[in-house]
Kinemage of the C-alpha trace (Angstrom):
@kinemage 1
@onewidth
@group {chain A} dominant
@subgroup {mainchain}
@vectorlist {calphas} color= white
{ca met a 1} P 0.055 0.234 0.046
{ca lys a 2} L 3.066 2.209 0.883
{ca asp a 3} L 4.487 1.565 -2.439
{ca asp a 4} L 1.453 2.438 -3.984
{ca glu a 5} L 0.969 5.618 -2.323
{ca his a 6} L 4.737 6.085 -2.587
{ca gln a 7} L 4.141 5.765 -6.793
{ca asn a 8} L 0.779 8.039 -6.757
{ca asn a 9} L 3.008 10.700 -5.143
{ca leu a 10} L 6.000 10.339 -7.487
{ca leu a 11} L 3.503 10.369 -10.623
{ca glu a 12} L 1.749 13.702 -9.372
{ca gly a 13} L 5.194 15.403 -8.820
{ca arg a 14} L 5.730 14.470 -12.254
{ca ile a 15} L 3.034 15.902 -13.598
{ca gly a 16} L 3.024 18.825 -11.711
{ca glu a 17} L 6.961 19.250 -13.129
{ca gly a 18} L 5.617 19.026 -16.587
{ca arg a 19} L 2.970 21.723 -16.014
{ca arg a 20} L 5.484 24.293 -14.878
{ca leu a 21} L 8.009 23.288 -17.518
{ca ser a 22} L 4.757 23.886 -20.007
{ca asp a 23} L 4.223 27.137 -18.446
{ca arg a 24} L 8.060 28.106 -18.627
{ca leu a 25} L 7.840 27.440 -22.089
{ca ile a 26} L 4.536 29.448 -22.886
{ca arg a 27} L 6.144 32.234 -21.180
{ca ile a 28} L 9.691 32.022 -22.793
{ca leu a 29} L 7.997 32.156 -26.138
{ca leu a 30} L 5.211 34.447 -25.248
{ca asp a 31} L 8.283 37.037 -24.397
{ca ser a 32} L 10.179 35.867 -27.203
{ca met a 33} L 7.124 36.789 -29.689
{ca pro a 34} L 7.793 40.250 -31.280
{ca ile a 35} L 3.410 40.802 -30.918
{ca pro a 36} L 2.885 43.173 -27.694
{ca thr a 37} L 0.863 40.795 -25.101
{ca phe a 38} L -0.516 40.290 -21.802
{ca val a 39} L -2.313 37.922 -20.040
{ca ile a 40} L -4.480 37.912 -16.687
{ca asp a 41} L -5.167 34.870 -14.816
{ca arg a 42} L -9.339 34.630 -13.539
{ca asn a 43} L -9.144 37.086 -10.840
{ca asn a 44} L -7.816 39.674 -13.190
{ca arg a 45} L -4.390 39.685 -12.208
{ca leu a 46} L -1.339 40.290 -14.914
{ca ile a 47} L 0.618 37.082 -14.987
{ca val a 48} L 2.401 38.057 -18.550
{ca trp a 49} L 3.598 41.286 -19.752
{ca asn a 50} L 6.072 40.964 -22.418
{ca lys a 51} L 8.774 42.638 -23.741
{ca ala a 52} L 7.210 43.963 -26.931
{ca leu a 53} L 4.307 45.415 -24.662
{ca glu a 54} L 7.212 46.975 -22.447
{ca ala a 55} L 8.598 48.108 -25.591
{ca met a 56} L 5.514 49.911 -26.913
{ca thr a 57} L 4.113 51.532 -22.993
{ca gly a 58} L 7.467 51.885 -21.361
{ca ile a 59} L 6.014 50.349 -18.533
{ca pro a 60} L 8.322 47.579 -17.209
{ca ala a 61} L 6.981 43.861 -16.666
{ca glu a 62} L 7.976 44.529 -12.620
{ca arg a 63} L 6.020 46.823 -12.246
{ca val a 64} L 2.556 45.595 -13.370
{ca leu a 65} L 3.088 41.979 -12.878
{ca gly a 66} L 0.911 40.120 -10.122
{ca arg a 67} L -1.279 43.231 -9.742
{ca arg a 68} L -4.796 44.601 -11.322
{ca gln a 69} L -3.108 47.773 -12.875
{ca his a 70} L -2.710 46.701 -16.546
{ca trp a 71} L -5.244 49.498 -17.550
{ca asn a 72} L -3.412 52.130 -16.598
{ca ala a 73} L -1.007 51.684 -19.730
{ca phe a 74} L -3.663 52.595 -21.736
{ca tyr a 75} L -6.533 54.951 -20.049
{ca arg a 76} L -6.110 57.456 -18.018
{ca lys a 77} L -9.030 56.617 -15.845
{ca gln a 78} L -9.718 53.223 -14.103
{ca arg a 79} L -11.722 50.948 -16.269
{ca pro a 80} L -11.502 47.322 -17.611
{ca cys a 81} L -9.548 46.532 -20.832
{ca leu a 82} L -11.451 43.606 -23.277
{ca ala a 83} L -9.764 40.936 -21.454
{ca asp a 84} L -11.142 41.777 -18.306
{ca ile a 85} L -14.763 41.723 -19.130
{ca leu a 86} L -14.020 38.174 -21.384
{ca val a 87} L -12.685 37.024 -17.967
{ca glu a 88} L -15.675 38.506 -16.047
{ca glu a 89} L -17.981 36.869 -18.825
{ca lys a 90} L -19.775 40.086 -19.177
{ca val a 91} L -19.929 40.067 -23.362
{ca leu a 92} L -22.915 41.679 -23.159
{ca asn a 93} L -20.793 45.076 -21.657
{ca ile a 94} L -18.393 45.314 -24.459
{ca ala a 95} L -20.465 47.895 -26.035
{ca glu a 96} L -20.984 50.003 -22.980
{ca trp a 97} L -16.953 50.364 -22.782
{ca tyr a 98} L -15.662 50.179 -26.893
{ca gly a 99} L -18.669 51.400 -28.308
{ca asn a 100} L -19.448 50.187 -32.068
{ca lys a 101} L -15.508 49.794 -32.166
{ca cys a 102} L -15.239 45.965 -30.956
{ca val a 103} L -16.953 43.106 -33.260
{ca ala a 104} L -16.925 39.408 -32.464
{ca ser a 105} L -13.838 38.106 -34.386
{ca pro a 106} L -14.543 36.484 -37.533
{ca leu a 107} L -11.755 33.702 -37.332
{ca leu a 108} L -11.731 33.053 -33.441
{ca gln a 109} L -14.040 31.306 -31.043
{ca asn a 110} L -14.870 33.575 -27.510
{ca ala a 111} L -12.767 36.542 -28.883
{ca tyr a 112} L -13.398 40.017 -29.807
{ca glu a 113} L -11.515 42.202 -31.811
{ca gly a 114} L -10.984 46.497 -32.163
{ca ile a 115} L -9.480 49.161 -33.258
{ca asp a 116} L -9.259 52.279 -31.274
{ca phe a 117} L -6.636 55.670 -31.075
{ca phe a 118} L -4.951 55.424 -27.861
{ca pro a 119} L -3.519 58.912 -27.246
{ca asp a 120} L -1.235 58.154 -24.041
{ca ile a 121} L 0.644 55.554 -25.867
{ca gly a 122} L 4.126 56.824 -27.013
{ca asn a 123} L 4.521 60.172 -28.488
{ca gly a 124} L 1.217 61.606 -29.512
{ca gly a 125} L -0.588 58.396 -29.293
{ca lys a 126} L -0.756 55.546 -31.066
{ca trp a 127} L -3.670 53.392 -33.052
{ca ile a 128} L -3.682 49.850 -31.871
{ca arg a 129} L -5.591 47.026 -33.729
{ca phe a 130} L -6.203 44.543 -30.329
{ca thr a 131} L -7.953 41.342 -29.972
{ca ala a 132} L -8.788 39.476 -26.407
{ca ala a 133} L -9.282 35.883 -26.121
{ca ala a 134} L -10.594 33.776 -23.176
{ca leu a 135} L -8.323 31.030 -21.989
{ca his a 136} L -9.494 27.591 -20.994
{ca asp a 137} L -8.256 24.792 -19.462
{ca asp a 138} L -8.573 21.036 -20.918
{ca asn a 139} L -11.902 20.797 -19.149
{ca gly a 140} L -13.056 23.791 -20.802
{ca arg a 141} L -12.699 25.550 -17.513
{ca leu a 142} L -12.538 29.401 -17.907
{ca ile a 143} L -8.605 30.294 -16.282
{ca gly a 144} L -7.761 33.780 -17.596
{ca ala a 145} L -7.760 35.946 -20.868
{ca met a 146} L -4.957 37.054 -23.148
{ca glu a 147} L -4.964 40.576 -25.134
{ca thr a 148} L -2.607 41.059 -28.087
{ca leu a 149} L -1.896 44.823 -29.231
{ca glu a 150} L -0.725 45.227 -32.922
{ca asp a 151} L 0.283 49.521 -33.528
{ca ile a 152} L -1.275 49.899 -36.991
{ca thr a 153} L -0.312 53.708 -36.921
{ca glu a 154} L 2.311 53.298 -39.594
{ca lys a 155} L 1.490 49.849 -41.155
{ca met a 156} L -0.752 49.512 -44.021
{ca his a 157} L -1.373 46.222 -43.736
{ca ile a 158} L -2.835 44.913 -40.732
{ca gln a 159} L -2.092 41.623 -39.269
{ca glu a 160} L -4.795 39.370 -37.642
{ca ala a 161} L -4.798 39.408 -33.821
{ca leu a 162} L -3.105 36.627 -32.007
{ca arg a 163} L -5.631 34.121 -31.311
{ca glu a 164} L -5.565 32.159 -28.077
{ca ser a 165} L -7.792 30.275 -26.651
{ca glu a 166} L -5.729 27.894 -24.657
{ca thr a 167} L -3.051 28.114 -21.827
{ca ala a 168} L -1.032 25.341 -23.743
{ca leu a 169} L 1.425 25.819 -26.009
{ca ala a 170} L 0.239 24.498 -29.055
{ca gly a 171} L -2.989 26.738 -28.393
{ca ile a 172} L -1.161 29.984 -28.505
{ca leu a 173} L 0.670 28.800 -31.649
{ca arg a 174} L -2.854 27.707 -33.111
{ca gly a 175} L -4.835 30.631 -32.521
{ca ser a 176} L -2.006 32.945 -33.682
{ca pro a 177} L -3.011 35.063 -37.201
{ca ile a 178} L 0.802 35.290 -37.564
{ca pro a 179} L 2.545 32.588 -39.637
{ca thr a 180} L 4.675 30.766 -37.024
{ca phe a 181} L 6.616 27.322 -36.784
{ca val a 182} L 8.643 26.524 -33.982
{ca ile a 183} L 11.425 23.658 -34.332
{ca asp a 184} L 13.058 21.962 -31.131
{ca arg a 185} L 16.578 21.122 -30.690
{ca gln a 186} L 16.914 18.656 -33.186
{ca his a 187} L 15.335 20.593 -35.653
{ca arg a 188} L 12.258 19.404 -35.756
{ca val a 189} L 9.423 20.995 -36.761
{ca thr a 190} L 6.821 20.959 -33.366
{ca his a 191} L 4.445 23.485 -34.312
{ca trp a 192} L 3.016 24.827 -37.588
{ca asn a 193} L 0.096 26.923 -36.972
{ca arg a 194} L -3.030 27.850 -39.485
{ca ala a 195} L -1.833 30.991 -40.688
{ca leu a 196} L 1.187 29.037 -41.775
{ca glu a 197} L -0.638 26.424 -43.379
{ca lys a 198} L -2.517 29.093 -45.484
{ca leu a 199} L 0.358 31.051 -46.426
{ca ser a 200} L 2.386 28.026 -47.448
{ca gly a 201} L -0.403 25.381 -48.408
{ca ile a 202} L 1.369 22.669 -46.529
{ca pro a 203} L -1.015 21.212 -44.084
{ca ala a 204} L 0.349 20.928 -39.925
{ca gly a 205} L 0.267 17.283 -40.552
{ca his a 206} L 2.529 16.815 -43.293
{ca ile a 207} L 5.557 18.695 -41.799
{ca ile a 208} L 5.129 18.794 -37.820
{ca gly a 209} L 8.039 16.059 -36.446
{ca thr a 210} L 9.983 16.465 -39.715
{ca lys a 211} L 12.804 18.610 -40.324
{ca his a 212} L 11.110 19.610 -43.820
{ca gln a 213} L 10.889 23.433 -42.917
{ca trp a 214} L 12.774 24.331 -45.861
{ca arg a 215} L 10.272 23.053 -48.231
{ca ser a 216} L 7.919 25.840 -48.230
{ca phe a 217} L 10.199 28.494 -48.692
{ca tyr a 218} L 13.351 27.225 -51.194
{ca ala a 219} L 13.352 25.155 -54.260
{ca glu a 220} L 16.237 23.463 -52.688
{ca glu a 221} L 17.443 22.233 -48.994
{ca arg a 222} L 19.097 24.792 -47.042
{ca pro a 223} L 18.622 26.227 -43.129
{ca cys a 224} L 16.170 28.501 -42.032
{ca met a 225} L 16.950 31.638 -39.874
{ca ser a 226} L 15.751 29.734 -36.918
{ca asp a 227} L 17.882 26.555 -37.914
{ca leu a 228} L 20.850 29.072 -37.655
{ca leu a 229} L 19.757 30.442 -34.316
{ca val a 230} L 19.550 26.672 -32.934
{ca asp a 231} L 22.850 25.919 -33.932
{ca gln a 232} L 24.348 29.260 -32.826
{ca lys a 233} L 25.948 29.617 -36.498
{ca ile a 234} L 24.988 33.517 -36.621
{ca glu a 235} L 28.250 34.130 -38.718
{ca glu a 236} L 26.188 32.284 -41.493
{ca leu a 237} L 23.649 34.925 -41.638
{ca asp a 238} L 25.327 36.563 -43.935
{ca arg a 239} L 25.928 33.781 -46.025
{ca trp a 240} L 22.608 32.737 -46.505
{ca tyr a 241} L 20.841 35.826 -45.767
{ca ala a 242} L 23.000 38.452 -47.878
{ca ala a 243} L 23.553 40.628 -45.171
{ca arg a 244} L 19.328 41.081 -44.895
{ca ala a 245} L 19.458 39.491 -41.434
{ca thr a 246} L 19.738 42.422 -38.420
{ca pro a 247} L 19.590 41.818 -34.672
{ca ser a 248} L 15.830 42.670 -33.794
{ca lys a 249} L 15.513 45.738 -31.579
{ca leu a 250} L 12.952 44.620 -29.567
{ca ile a 251} L 14.194 40.974 -28.725
{ca gln a 252} L 17.075 39.450 -27.191
{ca glu a 253} L 18.895 36.429 -29.543
{ca ala a 254} L 16.600 37.204 -32.217
{ca phe a 255} L 16.925 38.785 -35.736
{ca glu a 256} L 14.900 39.324 -38.442
{ca ala a 257} L 15.041 40.151 -42.329
{ca val a 258} L 13.308 40.749 -45.667
{ca asp a 259} L 13.495 38.691 -48.307
{ca phe a 260} L 11.659 37.454 -51.533
{ca phe a 261} L 10.227 33.889 -51.989
{ca pro a 262} L 9.594 32.428 -55.197
{ca asn a 263} L 8.588 29.302 -54.208
{ca leu a 264} L 5.439 29.920 -52.366
{ca glu a 265} L 2.067 30.991 -54.780
{ca asn a 266} L 2.839 33.706 -56.757
{ca gly a 267} L 6.067 34.712 -54.946
{ca lys a 268} L 5.840 36.811 -51.908
{ca trp a 269} L 7.757 39.325 -49.867
{ca leu a 270} L 7.660 38.591 -46.669
{ca arg a 271} L 8.963 39.635 -43.380
{ca phe a 272} L 10.504 37.119 -41.019
{ca thr a 273} L 11.886 37.047 -37.279
{ca ala a 274} L 13.620 34.434 -35.907
{ca ala a 275} L 14.335 33.790 -31.922
{ca leu a 276} L 15.707 31.257 -29.673
{ca leu a 277} L 13.658 29.358 -26.876
{ca arg a 278} L 15.658 28.817 -24.009
{ca asn a 279} L 14.169 27.031 -20.733
{ca ser a 280} L 14.489 28.344 -16.936
{ca leu a 281} L 18.174 26.808 -17.117
{ca gly a 282} L 18.873 29.227 -20.292
{ca glu a 283} L 19.260 25.909 -22.022
{ca ile a 284} L 18.502 26.122 -25.798
{ca val a 285} L 15.157 24.115 -26.392
{ca gly a 286} L 14.654 25.873 -30.256
{ca ala a 287} L 13.525 28.385 -31.687
{ca val a 288} L 10.443 30.245 -33.391
{ca glu a 289} L 10.333 32.185 -36.310
{ca thr a 290} L 7.575 34.330 -37.542
{ca leu a 291} L 6.523 35.178 -40.914
{ca glu a 292} L 5.157 38.758 -41.839
{ca asp a 293} L 3.113 38.943 -45.382
{ca ile a 294} L 4.400 42.235 -47.189
{ca thr a 295} L 3.917 41.771 -50.680
{ca asp a 296} L 1.108 44.561 -51.100
{ca arg a 297} L 3.705 46.773 -49.786
{ca lys a 298} L 6.174 45.873 -51.394
{ca gln a 299} L 4.569 46.104 -54.647
{ca ala a 300} L 3.347 49.526 -54.031
{ca glu a 301} L 6.828 50.402 -53.111
{ca thr a 302} L 7.984 49.041 -56.471
{ca ala a 303} L 4.903 51.052 -58.211
{ca leu a 304} L 6.196 54.862 -56.111
{ca ile a 305} L 9.568 54.444 -57.432
{ca glu a 306} L 8.483 53.044 -61.015
{ca ser a 307} L 6.269 56.699 -61.036
{ca glu a 308} L 8.577 58.350 -59.925
{ca gln a 309} L 10.974 57.146 -62.906
{ca arg a 310} L 8.058 58.063 -64.903
{ca tyr a 311} L 7.937 61.543 -63.656
{ca arg a 312} L 12.019 61.843 -64.072
{ca asp a 313} L 11.660 60.793 -67.545
{ca leu a 314} L 8.716 63.278 -68.696
{ca ser a 315} L 10.802 66.046 -66.901
{ca val a 316} L 13.818 65.470 -69.563
{ca thr a 317} L 12.028 64.536 -72.509
{ca asp a 318} L 10.491 66.188 -75.301
{ca ser a 319} L 6.650 64.810 -75.630
{ca leu a 320} L 6.710 64.643 -79.509
{ca thr a 321} L 9.846 63.337 -80.526
{ca lys a 322} L 10.914 61.474 -77.103
{ca leu a 323} L 14.232 62.829 -77.718
{ca phe a 324} L 15.669 64.868 -74.451
{ca asn a 325} L 14.277 68.436 -74.225
{ca ser a 326} L 15.898 71.758 -73.906
{ca arg a 327} L 15.884 71.726 -70.287
{ca his a 328} L 18.056 68.514 -70.028
{ca phe a 329} L 20.526 69.554 -72.789
{ca phe a 330} L 21.337 72.805 -70.868
{ca arg a 331} L 21.948 71.092 -67.609
{ca gln a 332} L 23.912 68.041 -69.399
{ca phe a 333} L 25.707 70.897 -71.916
{ca ser a 334} L 27.063 72.416 -68.794
{ca val a 335} L 28.291 68.807 -67.285
{ca glu a 336} L 30.024 68.134 -70.508
{ca val a 337} L 31.648 71.469 -70.914
{ca glu a 338} L 32.678 71.234 -67.535
{ca arg a 339} L 33.912 67.509 -67.886
{ca ala a 340} L 35.834 67.912 -71.093
{ca asn a 341} L 37.901 71.254 -69.700
{ca arg a 342} L 38.617 68.930 -66.484
{ca tyr a 343} L 40.116 66.369 -68.289
{ca asn a 344} L 41.060 68.123 -71.384
{ca his a 345} L 38.828 65.789 -73.499
{ca ala a 346} L 37.171 66.455 -77.157
{ca leu a 347} L 33.623 67.363 -77.131
{ca thr a 348} L 31.779 68.430 -79.699
{ca leu a 349} L 28.163 69.419 -80.567
{ca leu a 350} L 25.938 69.112 -83.873
{ca phe a 351} L 23.146 71.730 -84.619
{ca ile a 352} L 20.443 70.556 -86.546
{ca asp a 353} L 17.873 72.496 -88.374
{ca ile a 354} L 15.146 71.029 -90.866
{ca asp a 355} L 15.352 73.343 -94.341
{ca asn a 356} L 11.932 74.938 -95.660
{ca phe a 357} L 10.143 73.463 -92.620
{ca lys a 358} L 8.140 76.431 -92.312
{ca his a 359} L 7.103 76.537 -95.839
{ca phe a 360} L 6.303 72.725 -95.340
{ca asn a 361} L 4.246 73.700 -92.404
{ca asp a 362} L 2.155 76.008 -94.314
{ca arg a 363} L 1.792 73.569 -97.410
{ca tyr a 364} L 0.784 70.476 -95.463
{ca gly a 365} L -0.296 71.824 -92.041
{ca his a 366} L 1.139 71.028 -88.333
{ca leu a 367} L 0.369 67.296 -88.139
{ca glu a 368} L 2.270 66.764 -91.250
{ca gly a 369} L 4.835 69.093 -89.624
{ca asp a 370} L 5.019 67.117 -86.382
{ca thr a 371} L 5.254 63.652 -88.280
{ca val a 372} L 8.760 64.790 -89.790
{ca leu a 373} L 9.900 66.438 -86.562
{ca val a 374} L 8.951 62.526 -84.804
{ca arg a 375} L 10.860 60.990 -88.294
{ca leu a 376} L 13.560 63.181 -87.807
{ca gly a 377} L 14.275 62.320 -83.788
{ca asn a 378} L 14.156 58.740 -84.952
{ca thr a 379} L 16.502 58.897 -87.700
{ca ile a 380} L 18.659 60.782 -85.093
{ca arg a 381} L 18.382 58.220 -81.880
{ca gln a 382} L 19.380 55.106 -84.442
{ca ser a 383} L 22.425 56.969 -85.468
{ca leu a 384} L 23.828 57.493 -82.271
{ca arg a 385} L 26.536 55.888 -80.199
{ca lys a 386} L 25.870 54.700 -76.774
{ca thr a 387} L 28.274 57.657 -75.934
{ca asp a 388} L 26.406 60.399 -77.460
{ca ser a 389} L 22.684 61.654 -76.407
{ca ala a 390} L 20.291 63.854 -78.983
{ca tyr a 391} L 17.769 66.932 -77.478
{ca arg a 392} L 14.891 68.942 -79.113
{ca leu a 393} L 15.905 72.834 -78.520
{ca gly a 394} L 12.439 73.758 -80.053
{ca gly a 395} L 10.591 73.963 -83.205
{ca glu a 396} L 12.913 72.075 -85.566
{ca glu a 397} L 15.772 72.526 -84.339
{ca phe a 398} L 17.939 69.838 -82.617
{ca leu a 399} L 20.973 68.969 -81.236
{ca val a 400} L 23.548 66.182 -80.280
{ca leu a 401} L 25.985 66.317 -77.969
{ca met a 402} L 29.188 63.681 -78.914
{ca pro a 403} L 31.865 63.208 -75.749
{ca glu a 404} L 35.272 61.966 -76.485
{ca thr a 405} L 34.692 63.007 -80.093
{ca ala a 406} L 36.793 65.133 -82.321
{ca gly a 407} L 34.994 67.371 -84.793
{ca asp a 408} L 36.481 65.594 -87.868
{ca asp a 409} L 34.465 61.831 -86.297
{ca ala a 410} L 31.382 63.742 -85.424
{ca cys a 411} L 31.039 64.904 -89.609
{ca val a 412} L 30.489 61.381 -90.173
{ca leu a 413} L 27.402 60.768 -87.956
{ca ala a 414} L 26.175 64.076 -89.015
{ca glu a 415} L 26.839 63.024 -92.656
{ca arg a 416} L 24.445 59.761 -91.733
{ca ile a 417} L 21.995 61.688 -90.195
{ca arg a 418} L 21.666 64.318 -92.852
{ca his a 419} L 21.914 61.245 -95.706
{ca glu a 420} L 18.995 58.782 -93.778
{ca phe a 421} L 16.804 61.216 -92.977
{ca glu a 422} L 16.682 62.541 -96.716
{ca arg a 423} L 16.211 59.156 -97.748
{ca glu a 424} L 12.767 59.773 -95.829
{ca pro a 425} L 9.623 59.462 -97.775
{ca phe a 426} L 6.958 61.718 -96.694
{ca leu a 427} L 3.369 61.504 -97.801
{ca pro a 428} L 1.838 64.873 -96.660
{ca asp a 429} L -1.359 63.558 -99.576
{ca glu a 430} L -2.084 60.425 -101.292
{ca his a 431} L -0.607 61.535 -104.162
{ca asp a 432} L 1.959 64.197 -103.167
{ca glu a 433} L 5.721 62.308 -101.998
{ca cys a 434} L 8.329 64.681 -100.847
{ca his a 435} L 11.276 64.776 -99.264
{ca val a 436} L 12.966 66.501 -96.537
{ca thr a 437} L 16.228 67.933 -95.663
{ca val a 438} L 18.240 68.978 -93.045
{ca ser a 439} L 21.386 71.412 -92.702
{ca ile a 440} L 24.186 70.859 -89.650
{ca gly a 441} L 26.305 72.522 -88.034
{ca ile a 442} L 29.553 71.166 -86.478
{ca ala a 443} L 31.583 72.993 -83.642
{ca gln a 444} L 34.174 71.237 -81.666
{ca tyr a 445} L 34.987 72.795 -77.864
{ca ile a 446} L 37.713 74.608 -77.456
{ca ser a 447} L 39.510 75.161 -73.841
{ca lys a 448} L 37.949 77.155 -71.682
{ca glu a 449} L 35.036 78.317 -73.886
{ca ser a 450} L 32.206 79.490 -72.626
{ca thr a 451} L 29.014 77.514 -73.336
{ca thr a 452} L 27.137 80.141 -75.053
{ca ser a 453} L 30.451 80.956 -77.018
{ca phe a 454} L 30.340 76.789 -78.250
{ca leu a 455} L 26.603 76.946 -78.501
{ca arg a 456} L 26.478 80.033 -81.032
{ca arg a 457} L 29.639 78.442 -83.257
{ca ala a 458} L 27.523 74.920 -84.140
{ca asp a 459} L 24.479 77.726 -84.598
{ca glu a 460} L 26.791 79.558 -87.059
{ca gly a 461} L 27.485 76.489 -88.793
{ca met a 462} L 24.162 75.700 -89.515
{ca tyr a 463} L 23.296 78.588 -90.735
{ca arg a 464} L 26.275 78.442 -92.625
{ca ala a 465} L 25.515 75.441 -94.340
{ca lys a 466} L 21.859 76.638 -95.120
{ca glu a 467} L 23.617 79.738 -96.891
{ca leu a 468} L 25.740 76.921 -98.835
{ca gly a 469} L 22.385 75.187 -100.283
{ca lys a 470} L 21.219 73.287 -97.406
{ca asn a 471} L 20.895 69.776 -97.060
{ca met a 472} L 24.612 69.710 -96.092
{ca val a 473} L 27.074 69.313 -93.174
{ca tyr a 474} L 29.396 72.101 -92.613
{ca phe a 475} L 32.364 71.953 -89.937
{ca asn a 476} L 35.040 75.094 -89.590
{ca his a 477} L 38.170 73.389 -88.971
{ca phe a 478} L 39.839 77.157 -88.570
{ca ser a 479} L 36.922 78.757 -86.039
{ca glu a 480} L 38.136 80.104 -83.235
{ca ala a 481} L 36.246 80.427 -80.154
{ca ala a 482} L 34.988 83.951 -78.822
{ca ala a 483} L 36.551 85.207 -75.358
{ca pro a 484} L 34.627 83.256 -72.621
């Protein structure tokens, strides 16, 4: 009889120790998670106030644990938090305290969520999404409540609040809307929550107990961030994440990163955080990794960058010919002249003008004249080298900047433009094919010459080409620059 009693006492002691270990693991997990969280017991006493919540409120856990003063972090006057209302089983009182700001969670049973502004949190207040869930033991008895908070002041995409309805570690993870998995010291997956099932498309039953967590994210076997932390291979983070992994600002022994995962459905950008889990002796027992889908945000950032680039392109581009405009020419002109002076390199300018363009416009109209301008722009563009740049100065006048090019060499390109454009057929009406020509003046930069003088010489060369009969290229090898 005494042996049986002794055995029963040993069994009860082991069960009690197991429960205490489970409680410690739960507290470690809650404290390691980046979601601000507090838990109260059946008597409204605070039993968990994690580090993320300390950072959000500025209130250390030791000031509030074991007390019923958690309301003071959020409100100026004493009043129940959402968790208190659930612990007291006074759900009908939610409307009294929160009006229409709180609704039953569409995802969680025995849980409510809401969004409100808290003027006393942080500098200037914060908009918070909060969710409270009652906690029950295995027999369905109410044992407390947990409330999670998410700062959505600067976030465009709201993550579902943390779901919890049980005190066990599995219940906490299962109810969380944050895609989360946990591995043990041997890298085996112990938890794979519903949100991660949805994100990855892999049911928990297919992966728990395996070491295949990598299959959700990568095409070939490789360590996840949590694997590297468990093995204490911090130095390999740069190798696998290309310097994108950085220490968490909120959680010790945690790292976070942003990366693109093409293996996920349609490809997704994820922000992910991995944190070590330790037992009460400080021994590593595993790691938890959370993931946030920020694809929409990344796409919005990309769209903004592309929009800004289109705006920059439009600001320097002539809308008709798609060459650079005069504003951009004068900016780039000064840059190239300064470079030519600094390095004593050659620089040549072509000044192109359409012959008899006013007569063409008067005879055929401005729409046909625009066609001529566009075709000339295309001819110039197709003739340029990679180092050259072309501009529409205005009207029928065009310019080409040719760095690292002497005047004699520029004549070759100028002749190509003149010849190719002369061959272009125009049909301003069905029975009247015609050809249009250009006159081109060339000026090579002379050291210390002013931009005004340089441009004037190219312009004078163009007019000299017209005087000599038009449809020609003119380069005066003996021209001298005016005084700078």
